[in-house]
C-alpha positions as CSV (number, residue, x, y, z in Angstrom):
1,X,-13.5,4.2,22.8
2,X,-14.5,2.9,19.4
3,X,-18.1,1.6,18.9
4,X,-18.9,-1.6,17.1
5,X,-19.3,0.1,13.7
6,X,-15.9,1.7,14.0
7,X,-14.3,-1.7,14.9
8,X,-16.0,-3.3,11.9
9,X,-14.6,-0.6,9.5
10,X,-11.1,-1.2,10.9
11,X,-11.3,-5.0,10.5
12,X,-12.9,-4.8,7.1
13,X,-9.9,-2.9,5.7
14,X,-9.5,-1.1,2.5
15,X,-8.9,-2.3,-1.0
16,X,-5.2,-2.4,-1.8
17,X,-3.5,-1.6,-5.1
18,X,-1.1,-4.3,-6.3
19,X,1.7,-3.6,-8.8
20,X,4.3,-5.7,-10.6
21,X,7.3,-4.7,-12.7
22,X,10.8,-5.7,-13.8
23,X,13.9,-3.6,-13.4
24,X,17.5,-3.9,-14.7
25,X,18.5,-0.6,-13.2
26,X,18.5,1.3,-9.9
27,X,15.4,2.9,-8.5
28,X,13.2,3.1,-5.4
29,X,9.8,2.1,-4.1
30,X,8.1,5.2,-2.5
31,X,7.3,5.1,1.2
32,X,3.8,4.0,2.0
33,X,3.7,0.4,0.6
34,X,2.1,-2.2,2.7
35,X,4.1,-5.1,1.2
36,X,7.1,-5.4,-1.2
37,X,8.8,-8.4,-2.8
38,X,12.0,-8.6,-4.8
39,X,13.0,-11.7,-6.8
40,X,16.3,-11.8,-8.6
41,X,15.6,-13.6,-11.9
42,X,18.9,-12.7,-13.5
43,X,22.4,-14.1,-13.3
44,X,24.2,-11.3,-11.4
45,X,23.7,-10.0,-7.8
46,X,21.2,-7.2,-7.1
47,X,20.9,-5.0,-4.0
48,X,18.0,-3.9,-1.9
49,X,18.3,-1.2,0.8
50,X,15.5,-0.9,3.4
51,X,17.1,2.2,4.9
52,X,19.3,0.4,7.4
53,X,22.0,-0.8,5.0
54,X,21.9,-2.7,1.7
55,X,21.3,-6.4,1.3
56,X,22.8,-8.4,-1.6
57,X,20.1,-10.3,-3.5
58,X,21.8,-13.3,-5.2
59,X,20.4,-15.0,-8.3
60,X,17.2,-16.9,-7.6
61,X,16.8,-15.3,-4.1
62,X,13.6,-13.6,-3.0
63,X,13.0,-11.0,-0.3
64,X,9.5,-10.3,1.1
65,X,8.8,-7.4,3.4
66,X,5.4,-6.7,5.0
67,X,4.1,-4.0,7.3
68,X,1.8,-6.4,9.1
69,X,0.1,-4.2,11.7
70,X,-3.0,-2.2,10.9
71,X,-2.1,1.2,9.5
72,X,1.6,0.5,9.3
73,X,3.5,1.1,6.0
74,X,7.1,0.6,4.8
75,X,9.7,3.3,4.4
76,X,11.2,4.2,1.0
77,X,13.1,1.2,-0.3
78,X,16.0,1.6,-2.8
79,X,17.1,-1.2,-5.1
80,X,19.8,-1.7,-7.8
81,X,19.2,-4.4,-10.5
82,X,22.0,-3.2,-12.8
83,X,23.3,-6.2,-14.7
84,X,20.5,-8.5,-13.5
85,X,16.7,-8.8,-13.7
86,X,14.7,-7.9,-10.6
87,X,11.0,-8.8,-10.5
88,X,9.3,-6.4,-8.0
89,X,5.9,-6.7,-6.5
90,X,4.2,-4.0,-4.5
91,X,1.0,-3.6,-2.5
92,X,-0.2,-0.1,-1.5
């Protein structure tokens, strides 16, 4: 059973590392992210695959995925921004 100091350390959390980039090509977000967002800023469709099938991301659409539970992370996420402009935000 955790003592009070252990519980405080868990609740306090760790500093996370944010990232932001644009892509007009295919790529992937490595597994282990706590949160990932995709915004299609271009005129063509993009795709995002969370490992259980791809999702079409139409122009002006946004997808946010968060591993909300303590210690949980997301799997590898593949995306394809060919012909469009994806703005991608990550939090590790």
